[in-house]
mmCIF file of the C-alpha atoms, coordinates in Angstrom:
data_MODEL
# 
_entry.id   MODEL 
# 
loop_
_atom_site.group_PDB 
_atom_site.id 
_atom_site.type_symbol 
_atom_site.label_atom_id 
_atom_site.label_alt_id 
_atom_site.label_comp_id 
_atom_site.label_asym_id 
_atom_site.label_entity_id 
_atom_site.label_seq_id 
_atom_site.pdbx_PDB_ins_code 
_atom_site.Cartn_x 
_atom_site.Cartn_y 
_atom_site.Cartn_z 
_atom_site.occupancy 
_atom_site.B_iso_or_equiv 
_atom_site.pdbx_formal_charge 
_atom_site.auth_seq_id 
_atom_site.auth_comp_id 
_atom_site.auth_asym_id 
_atom_site.auth_atom_id 
_atom_site.pdbx_PDB_model_num 
ATOM 1  C CA . MET A 1 1  ? 6.211  -1.962  -48.069 1.00 0.00 ? 1  MET A CA 1 
ATOM 2  C CA . ARG A 1 2  ? 4.864  -0.034  -51.094 1.00 0.00 ? 2  ARG A CA 1 
ATOM 3  C CA . GLY A 1 3  ? 7.845  -2.331  -52.973 1.00 0.00 ? 3  GLY A CA 1 
ATOM 4  C CA . ARG A 1 4  ? 6.509  -5.197  -51.918 1.00 0.00 ? 4  ARG A CA 1 
ATOM 5  C CA . LEU A 1 5  ? 2.984  -4.488  -53.232 1.00 0.00 ? 5  LEU A CA 1 
ATOM 6  C CA . ALA A 1 6  ? 4.175  -3.219  -56.539 1.00 0.00 ? 6  ALA A CA 1 
ATOM 7  C CA . LEU A 1 7  ? 6.097  -6.390  -56.767 1.00 0.00 ? 7  LEU A CA 1 
ATOM 8  C CA . GLY A 1 8  ? 3.167  -8.386  -56.106 1.00 0.00 ? 8  GLY A CA 1 
ATOM 9  C CA . VAL A 1 9  ? 0.931  -6.358  -58.709 1.00 0.00 ? 9  VAL A CA 1 
ATOM 10 C CA . VAL A 1 10 ? 3.725  -6.922  -61.382 1.00 0.00 ? 10 VAL A CA 1 
ATOM 11 C CA . VAL A 1 11 ? 3.837  -10.619 -60.300 1.00 0.00 ? 11 VAL A CA 1 
ATOM 12 C CA . ILE A 1 12 ? -0.123 -10.927 -60.527 1.00 0.00 ? 12 ILE A CA 1 
ATOM 13 C CA . ILE A 1 13 ? 0.300  -9.559  -64.412 1.00 0.00 ? 13 ILE A CA 1 
ATOM 14 C CA . LEU A 1 14 ? 2.566  -12.001 -65.749 1.00 0.00 ? 14 LEU A CA 1 
ATOM 15 C CA . GLY A 1 15 ? 1.003  -14.565 -64.060 1.00 0.00 ? 15 GLY A CA 1 
ATOM 16 C CA . LEU A 1 16 ? -2.575 -13.405 -65.929 1.00 0.00 ? 16 LEU A CA 1 
ATOM 17 C CA . ALA A 1 17 ? -0.522 -12.993 -69.210 1.00 0.00 ? 17 ALA A CA 1 
ATOM 18 C CA . GLY A 1 18 ? 0.821  -16.186 -68.629 1.00 0.00 ? 18 GLY A CA 1 
ATOM 19 C CA . ILE A 1 19 ? -1.983 -18.200 -68.379 1.00 0.00 ? 19 ILE A CA 1 
ATOM 20 C CA . ALA A 1 20 ? -4.029 -15.697 -71.254 1.00 0.00 ? 20 ALA A CA 1 
ATOM 21 C CA . VAL A 1 21 ? -1.007 -17.606 -73.333 1.00 0.00 ? 21 VAL A CA 1 
ATOM 22 C CA . GLY A 1 22 ? -1.625 -21.216 -72.111 1.00 0.00 ? 22 GLY A CA 1 
ATOM 23 C CA . VAL A 1 23 ? -5.530 -20.922 -73.036 1.00 0.00 ? 23 VAL A CA 1 
ATOM 24 C CA . MET A 1 24 ? -4.081 -19.722 -76.577 1.00 0.00 ? 24 MET A CA 1 
ATOM 25 C CA . TYR A 1 25 ? -1.146 -22.704 -77.302 1.00 0.00 ? 25 TYR A CA 1 
ATOM 26 C CA . VAL A 1 26 ? -4.585 -24.811 -76.134 1.00 0.00 ? 26 VAL A CA 1 
ATOM 27 C CA . THR A 1 27 ? -7.311 -23.930 -78.069 1.00 0.00 ? 27 THR A CA 1 
ATOM 28 C CA . MET A 1 28 ? -5.402 -22.642 -81.337 1.00 0.00 ? 28 MET A CA 1 
ATOM 29 C CA . SER A 1 29 ? -3.730 -24.659 -83.731 1.00 0.00 ? 29 SER A CA 1 
ATOM 30 C CA . ALA A 1 30 ? 0.030  -23.721 -84.743 1.00 0.00 ? 30 ALA A CA 1 
ATOM 31 C CA . HIS A 1 31 ? -0.338 -21.942 -87.565 1.00 0.00 ? 31 HIS A CA 1 
ATOM 32 C CA . ALA A 1 32 ? -3.191 -19.923 -85.686 1.00 0.00 ? 32 ALA A CA 1 
ATOM 33 C CA . LEU A 1 33 ? -1.013 -18.618 -83.017 1.00 0.00 ? 33 LEU A CA 1 
ATOM 34 C CA . PRO A 1 34 ? -0.093 -14.716 -82.716 1.00 0.00 ? 34 PRO A CA 1 
ATOM 35 C CA . SER A 1 35 ? 3.132  -13.811 -84.104 1.00 0.00 ? 35 SER A CA 1 
ATOM 36 C CA . PHE A 1 36 ? 4.456  -12.938 -80.297 1.00 0.00 ? 36 PHE A CA 1 
ATOM 37 C CA . ILE A 1 37 ? 4.012  -16.348 -79.504 1.00 0.00 ? 37 ILE A CA 1 
ATOM 38 C CA . PRO A 1 38 ? 6.626  -19.337 -80.229 1.00 0.00 ? 38 PRO A CA 1 
ATOM 39 C CA . GLY A 1 39 ? 5.943  -21.727 -82.090 1.00 0.00 ? 39 GLY A CA 1 
ATOM 40 C CA . HIS A 1 40 ? 3.335  -20.202 -85.003 1.00 0.00 ? 40 HIS A CA 1 
ATOM 41 C CA . THR A 1 41 ? 5.638  -20.521 -87.701 1.00 0.00 ? 41 THR A CA 1 
ATOM 42 C CA . VAL A 1 42 ? 6.580  -23.861 -88.047 1.00 0.00 ? 42 VAL A CA 1 
ATOM 43 C CA . ALA A 1 43 ? 4.608  -25.304 -91.444 1.00 0.00 ? 43 ALA A CA 1 
ATOM 44 C CA . ASP A 1 44 ? 4.961  -29.040 -90.631 1.00 0.00 ? 44 ASP A CA 1 
ATOM 45 C CA . VAL A 1 45 ? 2.372  -29.195 -87.710 1.00 0.00 ? 45 VAL A CA 1 
ATOM 46 C CA . THR A 1 46 ? -0.711 -28.210 -87.873 1.00 0.00 ? 46 THR A CA 1 
ATOM 47 C CA . GLY A 1 47 ? -2.045 -29.343 -84.074 1.00 0.00 ? 47 GLY A CA 1 
ATOM 48 C CA . LYS A 1 48 ? -2.532 -27.850 -80.677 1.00 0.00 ? 48 LYS A CA 1 
ATOM 49 C CA . ARG A 1 49 ? 0.969  -27.159 -78.724 1.00 0.00 ? 49 ARG A CA 1 
ATOM 50 C CA . ASP A 1 50 ? -0.757 -28.728 -75.581 1.00 0.00 ? 50 ASP A CA 1 
ATOM 51 C CA . LYS A 1 51 ? 2.544  -29.345 -73.341 1.00 0.00 ? 51 LYS A CA 1 
ATOM 52 C CA . ARG A 1 52 ? 3.228  -25.705 -74.134 1.00 0.00 ? 52 ARG A CA 1 
ATOM 53 C CA . GLY A 1 53 ? -0.096 -24.520 -73.148 1.00 0.00 ? 53 GLY A CA 1 
ATOM 54 C CA . TYR A 1 54 ? -0.156 -26.537 -70.239 1.00 0.00 ? 54 TYR A CA 1 
ATOM 55 C CA . ALA A 1 55 ? 3.214  -25.619 -68.658 1.00 0.00 ? 55 ALA A CA 1 
ATOM 56 C CA . SER A 1 56 ? 2.608  -21.792 -69.444 1.00 0.00 ? 56 SER A CA 1 
ATOM 57 C CA . PHE A 1 57 ? -0.678 -22.109 -67.857 1.00 0.00 ? 57 PHE A CA 1 
ATOM 58 C CA . LEU A 1 58 ? 0.772  -23.933 -64.686 1.00 0.00 ? 58 LEU A CA 1 
ATOM 59 C CA . ILE A 1 59 ? 3.613  -21.181 -64.483 1.00 0.00 ? 59 ILE A CA 1 
ATOM 60 C CA . GLY A 1 60 ? 0.984  -18.326 -64.946 1.00 0.00 ? 60 GLY A CA 1 
ATOM 61 C CA . ALA A 1 61 ? -1.255 -20.066 -61.861 1.00 0.00 ? 61 ALA A CA 1 
ATOM 62 C CA . VAL A 1 62 ? 2.353  -20.591 -59.571 1.00 0.00 ? 62 VAL A CA 1 
ATOM 63 C CA . LEU A 1 63 ? 3.313  -17.009 -60.520 1.00 0.00 ? 63 LEU A CA 1 
ATOM 64 C CA . LEU A 1 64 ? -0.589 -15.260 -59.886 1.00 0.00 ? 64 LEU A CA 1 
ATOM 65 C CA . VAL A 1 65 ? -0.531 -17.243 -56.365 1.00 0.00 ? 65 VAL A CA 1 
ATOM 66 C CA . ILE A 1 66 ? 3.220  -15.775 -55.579 1.00 0.00 ? 66 ILE A CA 1 
ATOM 67 C CA . GLY A 1 67 ? 1.547  -12.376 -56.599 1.00 0.00 ? 67 GLY A CA 1 
ATOM 68 C CA . ILE A 1 68 ? -1.399 -12.130 -54.469 1.00 0.00 ? 68 ILE A CA 1 
ATOM 69 C CA . ALA A 1 69 ? 0.745  -13.373 -51.654 1.00 0.00 ? 69 ALA A CA 1 
ATOM 70 C CA . LEU A 1 70 ? 3.318  -10.854 -51.680 1.00 0.00 ? 70 LEU A CA 1 
ATOM 71 C CA . ALA A 1 71 ? 0.583  -8.460  -51.707 1.00 0.00 ? 71 ALA A CA 1 
ATOM 72 C CA . VAL A 1 72 ? -1.501 -9.567  -49.500 1.00 0.00 ? 72 VAL A CA 1 
ATOM 73 C CA . THR A 1 73 ? 1.555  -9.598  -47.301 1.00 0.00 ? 73 THR A CA 1 
ATOM 74 C CA . SER A 1 74 ? 2.959  -6.165  -47.823 1.00 0.00 ? 74 SER A CA 1 
ATOM 75 C CA . ARG A 1 75 ? -0.798 -5.463  -46.283 1.00 0.00 ? 75 ARG A CA 1 
ATOM 76 C CA . ARG A 1 76 ? -0.318 -7.496  -43.178 1.00 0.00 ? 76 ARG A CA 1 
ATOM 77 C CA . ARG A 1 77 ? 3.008  -6.228  -42.071 1.00 0.00 ? 77 ARG A CA 1 
ATOM 78 C CA . ARG A 1 78 ? 2.650  -3.294  -39.319 1.00 0.00 ? 78 ARG A CA 1 
ATOM 79 C CA . SER A 1 79 ? 5.344  -1.258  -37.761 1.00 0.00 ? 79 SER A CA 1 
ATOM 80 C CA . TYR A 1 80 ? 4.880  -1.168  -33.887 1.00 0.00 ? 80 TYR A CA 1 
ATOM 81 C CA . GLY A 1 81 ? 8.322  1.058   -33.416 1.00 0.00 ? 81 GLY A CA 1 
ATOM 82 C CA . PHE A 1 82 ? 10.580 -1.678  -32.163 1.00 0.00 ? 82 PHE A CA 1 
# 
């Protein structure tokens, strides 16, 4: 039961990070992205990375839902001694 809750918390953190990166991709131009995000070194592109941002946001949202489901189901399972 504790392992499932821990996994849920890790997946929730990854989902929140994915949503944050997606917001960065959509709101910042390519040259203003932080160095840890792929796509910041492209010199000839000054626009935003909308497709990557939307994909990252979608993956983050899916991970968030999965993490919440894991965390909730780990609390609902009970052992009745069978």
